Structures are given as structure tokens and as C-alpha cells.
N, C-alpha and C positions, 0 to 999 in steps of 0.2 A: 481637840475640839473644845470650843468655848463653852463655858457653863450655860445652861438653858438653851442649847442648840440641839435640835432634833436630828436624829439619825435618819436618813432618807434611804429609799431603795437604791437611788443612785450611789449613795455613799457605800452601801454594801457591794454593789457591783464594782465600784472603783477599787475597793479593798481587795477584791479577788484578783484584780489586774496589777495593783501596785499598793503596797501597804503604806507608802508615804503619801499618796495622792490626797486621801481625805484630810490628812494633817495639813499639807500645803494649801488645799482648798480653803480650809478654815483659818489658817494662820499665816500663810505665805503672802508675799507682796503681789497684789493684783496686777501691778504694772509688768511683772514678769511673766504673766500667763500669755500663752500664744493665742492667736485668733482661732476660733472654731471654724473648721472647713465647712463648706456648703454640703460635702458628702456626709460629714458627721451629723449636720442638722437634718439632712434627708433621712439618715438611718434612725435618728431620734424620732422623727415624725412617723416613719413607718412602724416603729416599735409601738408608739402611742396608738396608732391606728389598729394594730393587732390586739392590743389590750382592750380597746373600745369594742372591737368585734367579739372578742372572747367573752367579755362582760355581757354584752347584748345577747350572745348565745346562752349564757347561764340564765339570764332573766327570762329568755324565751322558753327555757325548759322548766320554769317554775322555781328556779333557785332564788333565794333571797340575796339581793345585791345591794349594798349600801354604797351610794355615790358620795365620796368625800372630797371630790375635786374642787368644790367651791368653798370648802371649810378652811378656817384657820388651822395652823398645826395644833394649837390648844384644843380646839373643838374637835378636830379629827381624831386626836388621841382619846378623847372621852368617847366619841362615837364608835371608835374601833373597839374599845373595851366593852361597850354596851353590846355591839353586834356579836362579839365573841361570847359573852355571857348568854345572849339569846340562842346562839347556835349550839352552845354546850348544854343548854337546859333540856 
């Protein structure tokens, strides 16, 4: 992984499937990547919808939910640490 690159949830998932995938994603030749199938895109969208519904359910039960979806990686990193501190206090 290149310096100053953040590890994402997708990276962690990919690592469980293939230890080389995150390295290739960060350092491999983009021209050698295959097309993403419409089925894979559908699965991704369904996963995101499930996450949105889960977070909505947490918020509906009074749980604190911090939405970082519109934050830059740098800001999200700071906001995540702040949310963790608040929760641990």
C-alpha cells in the first residue's frame, strides 16, 4: 500500500478473500483489471442498502450514529476518533 493511503472496509474484506488483492489494487496495473460485473455492482448496492437500513434502525432506537459518508478520509479519521472517545467516556 502506498504511503498516506487509508485502509478501507473494502480492503479488509478483500484481504480475507485474497491476501494479494489489496496490494494489486494499490500497486498493480489498472489496465490489467477486469470489468466489474453488473451482478457484483448489484451486490454492492444491496450491501450498502443493508448498511443504511441498519444505521437507520440504530438511530431509531436512540443510538448515536455518526454519518461520515460525505467526509474526506482525513476528516473521517478525526471524526471516528472523536466518536470513539465520546462512546468510551
